[in-house]
Each structure stands twice: as structure tokens, then as C-alpha cells.
C-alpha positions in Angstrom: 257.5 179.2 301.5 256.9 181.6 304.3 258.9 184.7 305.3 256.9 186.3 308.2 257.1 185.2 311.8 254.9 186.0 314.8 256.6 186.5 318.2 254.9 184.8 321.1 255.9 183.4 324.4 257.8 180.2 323.9 255.5 178.4 326.4 252.4 179.5 324.3 254.2 178.4 321.1 254.6 175.0 322.8 250.9 174.8 323.6 250.1 175.8 320.0 252.6 173.2 318.7 251.2 170.6 321.0 247.6 171.1 319.9 246.6 172.3 323.4 245.3 175.6 322.0 244.2 176.9 318.6 244.0 180.6 319.2 246.2 183.6 319.8 245.3 186.6 322.0 247.1 189.8 321.3 247.2 193.4 322.4 250.3 194.9 320.8 253.9 195.6 321.6 255.5 199.0 322.4 257.7 198.8 319.3 254.6 198.5 317.1 253.2 201.6 315.4 251.2 203.3 318.1 251.7 200.3 320.3 248.8 198.7 318.6 248.7 195.2 317.1 247.4 194.9 313.5 246.5 191.4 312.2 248.4 192.0 309.0 249.2 188.4 307.9 247.1 185.3 307.7 250.0 182.8 307.6 253.2 183.0 309.7 255.9 181.0 311.5 255.6 180.8 315.3 258.6 182.7 316.7 259.1 181.5 320.3 260.3 184.3 322.5 261.3 184.5 326.1 260.7 188.3 326.3 258.1 189.1 329.0 257.4 185.3 329.5 256.8 184.6 333.2 255.7 181.8 335.4 252.6 183.6 336.7 251.6 184.4 333.0 250.3 180.9 332.4 248.0 178.6 334.3 249.6 176.2 336.8 248.7 173.3 334.5 250.7 174.9 331.7 253.9 175.3 333.8 255.4 172.2 331.9 255.3 174.3 328.7 257.6 176.8 330.4 260.0 174.1 331.6 260.0 172.5 328.1 260.6 175.9 326.4 263.6 176.6 328.7 265.0 173.0 328.2 264.7 173.2 324.4 265.8 176.8 324.0 268.2 177.1 321.1 271.7 178.6 321.7 272.0 182.4 321.9 271.9 184.0 318.4 269.9 181.1 316.9 266.1 180.9 316.2 264.3 177.7 315.6 261.1 177.6 313.5 259.1 174.4 313.2 255.4 175.3 313.3 253.3 177.9 311.4 249.8 179.2 311.7 247.0 179.9 309.4 244.5 182.5 310.7 240.8 181.5 310.4 239.3 184.7 311.7 240.0 188.0 313.5 238.0 189.2 316.4 238.5 192.4 318.3 236.9 191.8 321.8 235.7 194.8 323.8 234.3 192.8 326.6 236.6 191.4 329.4 233.9 188.8 330.2 234.0 187.6 326.6 237.8 187.4 326.6 237.7 185.4 329.9 235.0 183.0 328.5 237.8 181.5 326.3 239.7 180.4 329.5 239.5 176.6 328.7 240.9 177.2 325.2 244.3 178.6 326.1 247.2 178.4 328.6 247.4 182.1 329.7 246.4 182.9 333.2 243.3 185.0 333.9 245.5 187.7 335.3 247.5 187.8 332.0 244.3 188.2 330.0 243.0 190.9 332.3 246.4 192.8 332.1 246.5 192.6 328.4 242.8 193.6 328.0 243.3 196.7 330.1 246.7 197.7 328.8 246.4 201.3 327.4 242.8 200.9 326.2 240.3 198.1 326.8 240.2 195.3 324.2 242.0 192.3 322.7 242.4 190.6 319.4 241.6 187.0 319.2 242.7 184.9 316.3 241.6 181.3 315.8 244.7 179.7 314.2 245.2 176.3 312.6 248.7 175.1 313.4 250.9 173.1 311.1 254.1 171.2 311.8 256.6 172.1 309.2 260.2 171.3 308.5 262.5 172.5 311.3 264.6 175.6 310.4 267.4 177.1 312.4 268.3 180.7 311.4 270.6 183.3 312.8 268.9 185.9 315.1 269.4 189.5 313.8 269.1 192.7 315.8 266.3 193.8 313.5 264.2 191.0 315.0 264.6 192.2 318.6 262.2 194.2 320.7 258.6 194.2 321.8 256.9 193.7 318.5 254.7 191.0 317.0 255.7 190.7 313.3 259.2 189.9 312.1 260.1 189.7 308.4 262.8 187.1 308.1 265.9 187.6 305.9 264.6 184.8 303.7 261.5 182.7 303.2 261.5 179.3 304.8 260.1 176.2 303.2 256.8 174.8 304.5 257.0 171.8 302.2 255.7 168.5 303.7 253.8 170.3 306.5 250.9 168.6 308.3 248.1 170.2 310.3 248.1 169.3 314.1 244.3 169.2 314.2 242.1 167.5 311.6 239.9 169.9 309.7 236.7 168.9 311.5 238.3 169.3 315.0 239.7 172.7 314.1 236.4 173.8 312.6 234.7 172.9 315.8 237.2 174.9 317.9 236.8 177.9 315.6 233.0 177.7 315.9 233.3 177.5 319.7 235.5 180.7 319.7 233.0 182.4 317.3 230.0 181.4 319.4 231.6 182.7 322.7 232.7 186.0 321.1 229.8 186.7 318.7 227.7 188.7 321.2 230.7 190.9 322.2 231.6 191.9 318.7 230.0 195.2 317.5 
């Protein structure tokens, strides 16, 4: 059972759900305390959102994720949860070069990474995440979930029973090691 959800662009959720990427890069939303992201949870549902999502925000090769997200968008007032993440580490990256070194591991454009890095004060959080395909849940969207924030506590916990990881343990461990190796020198 899992009650917390993490809001992310629907296209990025698609890339995570497809196994294309196994990391989340986050700055923080204006509705968060002080506008700063805090990695408060180590397990959460992926909450696909269309807020701030844009074509130039992802690499051209990732444009199909935008099209798929739009085509599979649930009706207004309905949220669909089918994948959840387990966080395998938390890095606060203070070097733009280090953040850009992860380019082959995600679908965001370099411009998006630069904009997020420089927003308010330099730095980004990077979270290696192992994604699981869970049972599909449709729940009503509530006004309390709205806004530019990362974390949403759902009205009720949703079952994760029967979930399966997208990446085998060894493949995920290799990806997490790659992330660590690229970021290790930039971490104070």
C-alpha cells in the first residue's frame, strides 16, 4: 500500500514507466515550503502531470513520450496511477557540468536542465529510482492535489500488490552506480 504520489511531467513518467530512465531530477515547486524540494519519501506513486510540460522541455527523441502522454491522458478530474518508484539515493548537485553529464540517462533537454539548475539558486536534486509496474488505479482528482508542488498525499493508500520491477536488480544497480560515479566528484 502506498499513499504518497510524486508529481512529474507525464512524458517523463512515460520514460520512467518504459524503463528509458531511472532517475528523477528535481528543483522544487513554488507551492513547496520556501520553493525548495525536499526528498521526504523513499517510495511513491508517479503522478503524471501536464503542468509546465512543453515540447522543448524534452529531447527531440523523447517527443513520442509527449504524444503518448497526451493520447493516454485520463478524462478531466481523474488521475491514473500505475507505476511507483523506490529511491536508491539522493544527491544534491552543485555543478551544472555534473548535472549535464547525466544527459544520456534521461529525456529532459539540456535547456530544461540548465533552467532548473539556475532557478533561484544553483543546484539540483538527483534521485536514482527503481520503477515498479503496479496495479492500475483511477482516483478522483481533488483540488488539494493541484498546484506547483512535488508531493501529494492521496485520500487513501493504493495497493502495490503484484508489482514487478521494470529493470532487473543487476541492471538497476549498474545504472545507480553510473549515476553515483558521474556525480561523486561534484558532491561536497
